[in-house]
N, C-alpha and C positions, 0 to 999 in steps of 0.2 A: 504494500500500500504506500502510495506517495505521500509526501507532506501535504500536498494539496487535498488529497482524499481524506486525510486525517482531519484537516481543518473543516472541510465540508461536513463530515460526519459530526464534528463537534458543534458546528452551527445548527445542524438539523436536530440536535438533541436539546436545543434551547426553546425559548418561548415560541408560540405559534407565529408571532409577528416576524421573528427571525427566520423561521422555517419558510414563511411566505416569501420574504424578500430574497432569501438564498435561492429558492427555486425559481423565482421570477428573474433574478439577475445573473445567477451563476450556473444554473442548470437548465436544460432544455425541457421545460415542463409545459404540458398542454394547457391552453387557456381555460378549459373547463375545470381542470384540477386546481389551477391557480384561483379561480373564482370561488370554489368551495373553501379553499384554504383561507382566503382573505375574509370570507364571511365568518370564519371561526374566531377571528381576532376579537370580535365583540363578545364572544361567548366564553373565552378562556383567558387565563393568564393576565398579562399586563393590560390588555385592552378591556377585559371584563372589570379589572380593578379600577381603571379610570372611569368607566361608565357607572360603576357603583357609587361614585362621588357626585354624580349628576343630580341636580335638584329639578325634578320634573315640574314643580310648581312655577319656578322662575325661569327655567331654561338655562340656568347658570351652573358654573363650578366655582367654588370658593367664595360665593356670595358677592362676586364682583365681575365686571366685564373685562377690565384690563389689570386691575390690582385686586387682591395681593399677589405679588410675584412669589412663586411660580404656580400658584394653584388657582388663579383666576380663569375665567372662561376662555379668554384669548389664548393663554399659554397652554391650557389643557387641550384646546382644539388643535393648536400647533403640534403638540406632542402626538395626538391621535393621528393627525395627518402624516407625520413623519414615521410613525411605526406602521402605517399602512392600513388603518381602519377602512372598511369598505365605505366609499363615499356616500352610499345611500342609507347608511345606518341612521335611523330616525333621530336619535339624540344629537348626533353630530350635525345633521342637516338643519334641524330646527334651531339649534343653538347658534350655528353660523349665520343664519338669517337674522336672528335677534342681535347678534354681535354687530352685524353690519348696520342695523337700524340704530343701535345705541352709540356706536363709536364714530360713525361717519354721518355728519350732518353739516349744513352750511358749506358744502363743497370742501370740507376739511377744516373750516375755521371754527376752532373750539372756543375762541374768544376774539374780540375785535382785533387784538394784537398778537394772536397766537394761532398757528396752524398745528394740526395733528402731526406728531413726529413721523418723518418719512419711513423710518424702519418699521413702525407700526403699520403704516399703509401697505408696505411691501408684504409683510407677514399676513395681514388681513386679506389682501388681494389673493394670495396663495390659498388661504383657508377657504375663501368663498368660491374660487374657481375650481378647487378640488371637488366640491360637491355640486358644481354646475349651477350655481345661483345665477339667475338672470335679473339684473337690476340696473337702472340708469346710474346708480351710485358707483358701479364699477367703472363706467365711462368717466365719471368725475375723478375717480382715483387715478385713472390712466392720465387724464389731463394734468393732474397735480404732479405726478411722477415725471412726465415729459417736460413740464415747465420748470422743474426744480433741479435738473441735472446740471452739474458744474462743468466748466470749460475743460477740466482735466478728464472728464468722462464718467465720473461716478456721482455719488450723492452723499450728503451729510445732513443728519438731523438738526445740526446747529446752524443751518444756513440762515435762519432768521437772526441769529446772534452775531453774524459777521464772519462766520467761517468761510474760507476761500479755498480749502483743500478738501477733497472728498475723504470719506471715512470708509474703511474696509467693512466695518460692522454694518453700516447703513447700506452700502452697495451690495453686499451679498444677500441681505434680506430682500432688497428690491429685485435683484436678479432671480431669486428663487420664486418670487411672486410672478414675474414676467414669464418664467418657465411654465408655471401652472396655467397662466393665462393662454399661452400659446398651445399647450397640450389640450386645453379645454376647447380649442378652436374658436376662441373669441376673435372677432374681426375688427372691432373699433380701434383705429389707429395702430394696427398691428405692425405694419411696415415701419412706422416711425419708432415703435418700441424696439423692434429688432435691430434697427440701426443704432439706437442709443445703447442697446445691450452690447453691440460690437465695440463701441467706444468704452464701455465699462469694463469689458474683458481686457482691453488694452491697458486701461488704468491699473488693473490688478497685475497684469503681466509685467508692466513697467516696474512694479515693486517686487517682482519675482515672488509674489504671493504673500511675502511677510517682511520685506526689507525696505528701509528708507531709500528713496530714489536719489537722495543726496549723499548719504554716508555709507550706504550698503549694509548697515547694521540692522539687526532685528528691531522692528518698531516696538513690539510688545512681546515679552516672553510667553504670555498666554496664547499668542497667535500660533506658537509651535507646540502647545500642549494639546493632547488628544482628549476632547471632552464630548459627552453626549448625555442629555440633550443640549443643543447649542443655544437655545433661547434666541436672543438677538445678537449674541456674541460671535465674532469671527474666529476661525482657526484654519490652519492649512488643510486639514482633512475635510472639513466642511466645504472648503473651496474646491479642492481636488475632486470630491465626490460630486459636487455640482457640475464641474467641467466634464467629468465622464458621463454624467446623466444626459447632457445635451450633445454628446459626441464631439466635443471640441477637439480638433486635431492637436497632436502634441506640438508644443512650442518649447524651444530650448530654455525659455525663461521659467518653465515649470520645474526644471531639473533640480534646483537646490531643494525645493519642497519635497519632491519625490524621493530624493536621496535621504533627506531627513526622515521621511516616513519609513523608509526601509530600515534605518538605523534604530527606529523605535520598536522594531519587531523583537520579541523576547526569544530566549532559548526554547521556549515552548512552541515557538513559531506563531504565537498569537500576539495581538497588540493589546496594550493595557488601557484602562481608564485612568488618565493622568491628572485630570483636573475636574473639580466639581464647582459649578457656579453657585455661590452662596444664595440662600433664600429658602422660603417654605416650599415643600414638595408634598404631593399626595403620598408618594413612596419612592424609594430608590429602585430603579430597575437593575442597577449594577453598583458594586461597591468600588470606591476609589482605590487605585493601585492594584485592583484585581485584573485578571485577563478579561477582556471585554469582547463579548460577541458583537455588539454594535460596531465597535471600532475595527474589529477584525473583518467583519462583513464589508464595511465601507472601504477598508484598505484593499481588500481583494477586488472589489469592483474597480477601484482606481488602477490597480496593477494589471487587471485584465484589459482595461482600455489602453493602457500604455505598456503593452505586453513585452516590449524590449527590456523592461526592467523587472519582469517577473522572475523572482529568484529561485524558482523551482519549476519542474515540468509537471504537467497533469498526468 
């Protein structure tokens, strides 16, 4: 048995959400079987545990729409999307519709002098498009995203406060939202979004995914730490996994991050959970410093896409 086979078997022995994404992304599994497996996420394991926290009277998690972090409705929906909950799961769909109603109004103007943070807009766009919500509010969100991109190609939540350089945190959140918008076959201003997305990719690549474009040094040590869930925080694995998910061709400027990812592989051939973002949680899917199925799965997806770096044969 190869190292790859051992890793696949280990992933398949995990939560049903891990099994689903492993079979979807790393194994040639028939669509009918994948559909059945995805529907089980709401009935077993982590997915069931998240849904058990749902308040059917209010449509909320954590008694709030955006706060408290990370047990609010917004962040629970984000986690459910990221673990692969079936998009037609009633609790998810109903709550996403309510989230859109409560967090997006006045075309994003939450006060006369304050717009909704761009990273929130990006995450919410992804949440709503994942379950195929149809609303003119999504068009307004697209307008806001397109109007707020910086000249360097990305976005920054602090644009209203005079920021002039894009943020990797904000940019990855918006790119993931655009990805879901495109996947959902939404048409409003799609060509403009895809062109802006191209510029945002270039912004990230100019920073070699985690380095200052001026000094060449790491911008933030947490950018190189493997964490999951990511919430609104950027890290190299989140970015590389996004790149592979849209089939972005290999670019030499990915190399430093890819090599760093390989260095993080343990003697067990698995990847660890290195960092946990502080805050309230419903429960921990994995323990910090342990071997992580989420990070191993995502690392394998990345290395499969950029196969010249795969350190073992199937």
